[in-house]
C-alpha positions in Angstrom: 0.5 -18.0 2.3 -3.2 -18.9 2.8 -6.3 -16.7 2.5 -9.6 -17.5 4.1 -12.6 -15.5 3.1 -14.8 -15.3 6.3 -17.6 -12.9 5.5 -19.1 -11.0 2.6 -21.4 -7.9 2.9 -24.9 -8.5 1.6 -25.2 -5.0 0.1 -21.8 -4.5 -1.5 -18.7 -6.6 -2.4 -17.0 -5.8 0.9 -15.2 -8.8 2.4 -13.6 -9.8 5.7 -10.8 -12.4 5.5 -7.7 -13.7 7.1 -4.2 -14.0 5.4 -1.8 -16.5 7.1 1.9 -15.9 6.5 5.0 -17.4 8.2 5.4 -14.0 10.1 1.8 -13.9 11.3 -1.8 -13.4 10.4 -3.3 -10.3 8.6 -6.9 -9.5 9.2 -8.5 -8.1 6.1 -9.5 -5.5 5.0 -6.1 -4.0 6.0 -4.1 -0.9 5.4 -0.4 -1.3 5.1 1.9 1.5 6.3 4.6 2.4 3.7 8.1 1.8 4.8 9.9 2.6 1.6 13.5 2.4 2.7 12.9 -0.2 5.5 11.3 2.2 7.9 7.9 4.0 8.2 9.0 7.6 8.3 9.1 9.2 11.8 7.7 6.1 13.5 9.4 3.5 15.7 8.6 -0.2 15.3 7.3 -0.3 18.9 4.8 2.5 17.9 3.8 0.5 14.8 2.9 -2.4 17.1 1.5 -0.7 20.2 -0.1 2.6 19.0 -0.8 2.0 15.4 -1.6 -1.8 15.5 0.0 -2.4 12.2 -0.1 -6.0 11.0 2.0 -5.6 7.8 4.3 -2.9 6.4 5.8 -2.3 3.0 9.3 -2.0 1.7 10.5 -0.9 -1.8 12.8 -3.0 -4.0 14.2 0.0 -5.9 15.2 2.0 -2.8 16.4 -1.0 -0.7 18.5 -2.3 -3.6 20.2 1.1 -3.9 20.5 1.7 -0.2 21.6 0.0 2.0 22.0 -2.6 -0.7 21.5 -6.4 -0.8 24.9 -7.2 0.7 23.9 -5.4 3.9 20.4 -6.8 4.0 21.6 -10.4 3.4 24.3 -10.1 6.0 21.6 -9.3 8.6 19.5 -12.3 7.5 16.9 -10.3 5.6 14.8 -7.2 6.1 12.9 -8.5 9.1 16.2 -9.0 11.0 17.7 -5.8 9.6 14.8 -3.4 10.7 13.6 -5.4 13.7 10.0 -5.9 12.3 8.9 -9.5 13.0 5.5 -9.3 11.3 4.7 -9.6 7.6 6.4 -7.4 5.0 5.3 -6.7 1.4 7.8 -5.4 -1.2 6.8 -3.3 -4.2 8.8 -4.4 -7.2 10.1 -0.9 -8.0 8.1 -0.7 -11.2 6.4 2.5 -10.1 9.7 4.1 -9.1 11.2 3.3 -12.5 8.0 4.8 -14.1 8.5 8.0 -12.1 12.1 8.3 -13.3 11.2 8.7 -17.0 14.2 11.1 -17.6 16.6 8.6 -16.0 15.6 5.3 -17.6 15.7 3.3 -20.9 13.2 0.5 -21.3 13.1 -2.4 -23.7 11.6 -5.9 -23.8 14.3 -7.3 -21.6 13.9 -4.8 -18.7 14.7 -1.3 -17.6 18.1 0.4 -17.4 18.1 3.4 -15.0 20.4 5.8 -13.3 20.3 5.9 -9.5 18.7 9.1 -8.1 21.4 8.9 -5.4 24.7 8.8 -7.3 23.8 8.4 -11.0 25.2 4.9 -11.2 23.6 2.7 -13.9 21.6 -0.4 -13.1 19.4 -2.9 -15.0 16.2 -4.3 -13.7 14.8 -7.4 -15.5 11.9 -9.5 -14.3 14.3 -12.2 -13.2 16.6 -9.8 -11.3 13.6 -8.1 -9.5 12.5 -11.6 -8.3 16.0 -12.3 -7.0 16.3 -8.9 -5.3 13.0 -9.4 -3.5 14.0 -13.0 -2.5 17.1 -11.4 -1.0 15.2 -8.7 0.8 13.1 -11.4 2.3 9.5 -10.1 2.0 6.6 -12.4 2.7 4.7 -11.0 -0.3 6.6 -9.9 -3.4 5.2 -8.0 -6.4 5.7 -8.9 -10.0 7.7 -6.4 -12.1 5.3 -4.3 -14.2 5.2 -1.1 -16.2 2.9 1.6 -14.8 1.3 3.8 -17.4 0.7 7.6 -16.8 -2.6 9.3 -17.0 -3.7 10.2 -19.6 -2.4 7.5 -21.8 -3.2 6.7 -25.5 -4.9 3.4 -26.1 -2.1 1.8 -28.2 0.5 2.8 -25.6 -1.6 1.4 -22.8 -2.1 -1.9 -24.7 1.6 -2.2 -25.6 2.5 -1.6 -21.9 -0.1 -4.1 -20.6 1.3 -6.7 -23.0 4.8 -6.0 -21.9 3.7 -6.4 -18.2 2.1 -9.7 -19.1 5.3 -11.0 -20.8 7.3 -9.8 -17.8 4.9 -11.6 -15.4 5.5 -14.9 -17.2 9.3 -14.4 -16.7 8.7 -13.4 -13.0 6.7 -16.6 -12.4 9.3 -18.8 -14.0 12.1 -17.2 -12.0 10.1 -17.2 -8.7 9.1 -20.8 -9.1 12.6 -22.0 -9.9 14.4 -20.3 -6.9 14.1 -21.0 -3.2 13.4 -18.5 -0.4 16.6 -17.5 1.3 15.6 -17.3 5.0 13.6 -20.4 5.7 10.1 -18.9 5.4 7.7 -18.9 2.5 7.1 -16.1 0.1 4.1 -15.3 -2.2 4.1 -13.6 -5.6 1.3 -11.2 -6.5 0.8 -10.3 -10.2 -0.4 -6.8 -11.1 -3.4 -5.9 -13.3 -2.7 -3.0 -15.7 -4.5 -1.5 -18.7 -4.7 2.2 -17.9 -8.3 3.5 -17.9 -9.5 1.3 -20.8 -12.2 -1.1 -19.8 -11.4 -3.7 -22.4 -7.7 -3.7 -21.5 -8.5 -3.9 -17.8 -10.8 -6.9 -18.5 -8.1 -8.6 -20.6 -5.4 -8.0 -17.9 -7.5 -9.1 -15.0 -8.4 -12.3 -16.9 -4.8 -13.0 -17.7 -3.6 -12.3 -14.1 -6.4 -14.6 -12.8 -5.3 -17.4 -15.0 -1.8 -17.4 -13.4 -3.3 -18.8 -10.2 -1.0 -17.1 -7.7 -1.6 -16.6 -4.0 -3.0 -13.1 -4.4 -3.5 -10.4 -7.0 -2.9 -6.6 -7.2 -4.5 -3.8 -9.2 -1.9 -1.2 -10.4 -1.9 1.9 -12.6 -4.7 3.6 -10.7 -4.6 6.7 -8.4 -2.2 8.3 -10.9 -4.3 11.3 -11.7 -7.4 9.9 -13.2 -10.8 11.0 -11.9 -11.8 9.3 -8.6 -15.1 8.0 -10.1 -13.1 6.4 -12.9 -10.8 4.7 -10.4 -13.9 3.3 -8.6 -15.4 2.1 -11.9 -12.3 0.3 -13.0 -11.8 -1.3 -9.6 -15.4 -2.5 -9.6 -14.8 -4.0 -13.1 -11.6 -5.8 -12.1 -12.8 -7.2 -8.8 -15.7 -8.9 -10.7 -13.0 -10.8 -12.6 -10.3 -11.6 -10.1 -10.8 -14.8 -8.1 -12.9 -14.5 -5.0 -10.7 -16.9 -3.0 -7.5 -14.8 -3.3 -6.7 -11.4 -1.6 -7.0 -8.3 -3.8 -4.6 -5.4 -3.3 -5.3 -1.9 -4.7 -1.9 -0.3 -4.9 -1.3 3.3 -3.8 -4.8 4.1 -2.5 -5.6 6.4 -0.8 -7.7 8.8 1.4 -9.9 7.3 4.2 -12.9 7.7 1.9 -11.1 6.1 -1.0 -10.3 3.1 1.2 -13.9 2.6 2.4 -15.1 2.8 -1.2 -12.4 0.4 -2.2 -13.5 -2.0 0.5 -17.1 -1.8 -0.8 -15.8 -2.8 -4.2 -14.1 -6.0 -2.9 -10.6 -4.8 -2.1 -8.8 -6.5 0.8 -5.4 -4.7 1.0 -4.4 -1.0 0.6 -1.2 1.1 0.9 -0.5 4.8 0.5 2.1 7.3 1.6 -0.7 9.8 2.3 -1.2 9.4 6.0 2.5 10.0 6.8 3.2 12.5 4.0 0.2 14.6 5.1 1.2 14.2 8.7 4.6 15.8 8.1 2.7 18.8 6.7 0.4 19.1 9.6 -2.7 17.5 8.1 -4.5 15.1 10.3 -7.4 12.7 9.6 -10.2 12.4 12.1 -13.8 11.0 12.2 -15.1 14.6 12.0 -12.9 15.6 9.1 -9.5 16.8 8.1 -7.6 19.1 10.4 -4.8 21.5 9.3 -2.8 21.8 12.6 -1.2 25.0 11.4 -4.5 26.9 11.4 -5.0 29.7 14.0 -8.2 28.1 15.2 -6.3 25.4 17.1 -4.0 27.8 18.9 -5.9 27.6 22.2 -7.7 24.3 21.7 -6.5 22.2 24.6 -8.7 19.2 23.8 -6.9 16.0 23.4 -6.0 14.7 19.9 -8.0 11.4 19.6 -9.1 8.6 17.3 -12.9 8.0 17.4 -13.2 9.6 20.8 -10.4 7.6 22.4 -7.1 9.4 23.1 -3.9 7.6 22.1 -0.4 7.6 23.5 -1.4 8.0 27.1 -3.5 11.1 26.4 -0.4 13.3 26.2 -1.0 15.7 23.4 -3.5 18.5 22.8 -4.3 20.2 19.5 -2.8 23.4 20.8 0.4 21.7 21.7 0.7 19.9 18.3 0.0 23.2 16.5 2.8 24.8 18.6 5.2 22.0 17.5 4.4 22.6 13.8 4.7 26.3 14.1 8.1 25.8 15.8 9.1 23.3 13.2 9.9 20.7 15.9 10.4 17.2 14.6 8.1 15.8 17.3 5.1 17.4 15.6 5.5 15.2 12.5 6.2 12.1 14.6 3.0 12.6 16.6 0.9 13.4 13.5 2.3 10.3 11.7 1.4 8.0 14.5 -2.1 9.6 14.7 -2.8 9.3 11.0 -1.6 5.7 10.7 -3.5 4.7 13.9 -6.6 6.4 12.4 -6.3 4.4 9.2 -5.8 1.1 11.0 -8.7 1.8 13.3 -10.9 2.7 10.3 -10.2 -0.6 8.5 -10.6 -2.5 11.8 -14.1 -1.0 12.3 -14.9 -1.7 8.6 -14.1 -5.4 9.2 -16.3 -5.4 12.3 -19.2 -3.8 10.3 -18.8 -6.4 7.5 -19.0 -9.2 10.0 -22.0 -7.6 11.7 -23.8 -7.0 8.3 -24.0 -3.2 8.7 -21.0 -2.1 6.6 -23.0 -0.6 3.7 -25.1 1.8 5.8 -22.1 2.6 8.1 -19.9 3.5 5.2 -22.6 5.6 3.5 -23.0 7.7 6.7 -19.3 8.1 7.6 -17.7 9.0 4.2 -19.1 12.6 4.0 -17.6 13.3 7.5 -14.2 11.9 6.5 -13.9 14.3 3.5 -14.9 17.4 5.4 -12.3 20.1 6.0 -12.5 21.4 9.6 
């Protein structure tokens, strides 16, 4: 994997770059649709390419390991062949899922033993095993195995967790560097900065991660309930430390406004379930604000659902029709809304990239953010 930094905004830390992988190029800043179990919920691959313009999607180690399992994925020749997606894939290590299963796991220095949420079967994730699993899945970018702390978190617990994450990272690197890729294309390993909401821990972790000199770096443990301004403050702190010549990935973030603020703080890559999860509940993102499609006000609104004034999917769907689908609990409603929200996110980061290159990002972002957060 190679990263070329092409432009930096004069009034912020916003960057425009280009990531080269064996499955294609990724123009940054970029939003990555979440395909936890090998699929972006309610969206076909052709729609990801043609309507949404996705350049990279995510898979999840924990979920794919449990179902369909490595035997199935390996027999297909890796996740790209299994799900028919021929562009880059990033896999989350499963650390966050293990964190969220507190009542089902036991953790020690070696790794984490957990019970499957599907059938209760017991499994052990170690840093070495997580590297091997992601090798087998066949992602272009794989994440180090880390421990994600909750918010709030006591200082000593956050420090102990960060130190464990660093020890695990060393083991991840050793295993990754000593094993080949399975499917004749290269893979990159991204470490993850932790440290909860403590500035000194975040500095220490960002410095340690930077010293590992991997192809890219991620910031984890944020967007877990802490105040938004604290998330921005810590992101700003960490991006001052992480190397400028490597892509920076802020995990699990966020709303359209969060993403633009993150870009202004020097983040290159984002992912979040929000656009598809909100879509399934009838919440749509637009340049004018957030629409709740179940509201009565859209009942006779026959204007076309659009993204920045340009209708998508052949101008087929009005707000009134989409509201009808949600009121009738038709599956098509969630499908259309999911495509819309993801297309909106990808269009937003595409325009941000253009503004960075033009040198107008800072003023554009300042003007657009209040509209993005408005409830219509």
